[in-house]
N, C-alpha and C positions, 0 to 999 in steps of 0.2 A: 440332504444337506452335505458339504465335504466334509473330511475329518480337519484340515484346516483351519473352517469355520469354526466346529465345535470346539476347535482348543483353542482359537481366540477368544470365543465365548465363555468357555471354562475359565480363561483366564480372569475375564470379570466375571466372575461368579456367577454366572447364567445357572442355574440349577436344571434349566430343562434340557442346557447341554451338557452339564454333569450327570444327567440320567441316561443319553444318549451314550456318552464315553461307557458309563457302566454299563447300558445292554449289548455295546458291540465288542467290550472286552473281558467281561466279566467271568466270562467260564474259559478263556484260555488264562486267565491268571488264576481262577482256584485252581486249573489243574496244575500250576506251578506252584501254587501255598498247598495243596495238598499234596505235593511231593517233597514241599521240604516241611511239612507238621504233620504231628504226631497222630492224628486220626482225623475224624471228617470233620464232626467238631472245632475241631482249633482251625483245621484250612477255613473254615464257615467264618469265624471269629475275625482270623489274618487278612482273609480277603477283606472284608470291611474295614478293617486298621488298615488295610493297604491303600482303599478307595480314599481314607481319610488322609491321607498322607499324600497321596497323589494331587490332590485338589487344593491341599494346604500349598503343593510345591509346584502347583502347575504353570505359575509363573517365571519358573525356574526353565522349563523346559524351551531349550534354545534351537529347535528345528534342526541340528545336528543328529545326524542317523536315523533310525526308526522308531517312531514314539512309541511299537508298540515295544521294541526291544526296553525305552527309557521304563514303560510301564512295569514289564516283567522285573528289570532290576529292583526294582521300587518295592515289587512285591515279594522278591528272595533277600532282601536287605531288612524288611519289617517283619519278617518271620525270622531269620537271625536275632535283628537287633534283641527281640521278644526272649531265644532261649540260651541267649549268649549270656542276659539278664540272670537270667534261673541256674547258669551253673553247669552244663548237662553233660562237660567232659572230664574226662580225668586225665589230667597235665601230665607228660610223661618225659622221662629224661630222652631226651635226642639222640644221647651218644647209645643209649638201649638200643635205637631200631637198626635195621638192618632192611634194604629195600627188598620183600618179601614180592617173589614173582609166582602166582597162582594161576596154573594150566589147568586147562579141564577139556576133558576129550573133546571132541568135534561134533557136540549133539545138534543135532535139528533141535532146536529150543522153541516149547510153546510160549508165545510170546503174553500171554494172560501168567501162566504158572510163572513167568520170569517177572512178570510186575509182580505177581501178588509177594513173591520171595524177595523181591527189593525191598517193598510194604511194609512186610513181618522184618527187616533189621530191626533190632536196636537202634533208638535214636539217633544217638549217634554217629555210630553206624552206616546208615543211613544218610543223613547230613553230609557228610564227606565224600559218600561212593557216589552222590548223586551231582555233587559241585563238581566233583574230580571227569568219574564214568562217562557222563549225561552231558552237562554243561559245561565240561574242560576247561575248569578252573588249575592254574596252577596248583602245589602243595604253599605255595609261598604266599597266593592268592587268598586260599583258602584259610590259612593259619590269620592272615589279616582281619578276613572277615568276620571269625568265629574269635577272634581274640585268642588265640593257642595258640603254640608253636608247631613246626613242621613237622617236628618229631610227632608229636600227636596226632595231625592229620595223617601221615604216612603210619601211625599203629591203627588208627580208627578204618581205615581203608584196606589194609592189611587184614584186618579181624572180620571186616565185612564181605573181604572176599575168599575168604575158610569159610566161612557159614555159606556164602550160595555156592559154594564148590558145591561143600556137602550137602545140601538139597536137592542139588542138582545132580550130582549124581544117586542120591539114594532117590531121588524119583524115575531115575532110568534105569536103575536095579531093578525098583519093584515094579515097573512097566515092561519088564524083560521076563522076570519071574513070572508073571503073568500071562505073557504069550507065549511060555513052556508050553 
């Protein structure tokens, strides 16, 4: 069955079509949820919440842009709304924030180490880091999505970068000392 036909059937609340959409996209959306959730269990809950929202809003899908992109936006927004309500961010004065640039030596970074390091960031830093560095949202867009100031997004990004820089430098210092 084609994706267009599945979407049309989902718009009519066809549970078989909804099941097929779930099977087709659940693993990709779980990865999105995991990237923005605090842990694996929260990601599973957020995935289910995202699919509930997807099927409730299916009639709003207008076939403009990619369907997968539309699904991902709903998944990201589902997670962000949940955590926005919990107030996981400390609001900072924008005047106190400088644009901090963190430079890391040109390491050949092991991708698994890097992903693990990002996942271990404090939640609010990881969330802003992922939105900015991986999904290329602007500070203004992130601030709007999370209902915080752009100063807070810049502060959280700078702190995330500093933590990652320290982790990477420590990792390679340890590797270099072991190879001596």
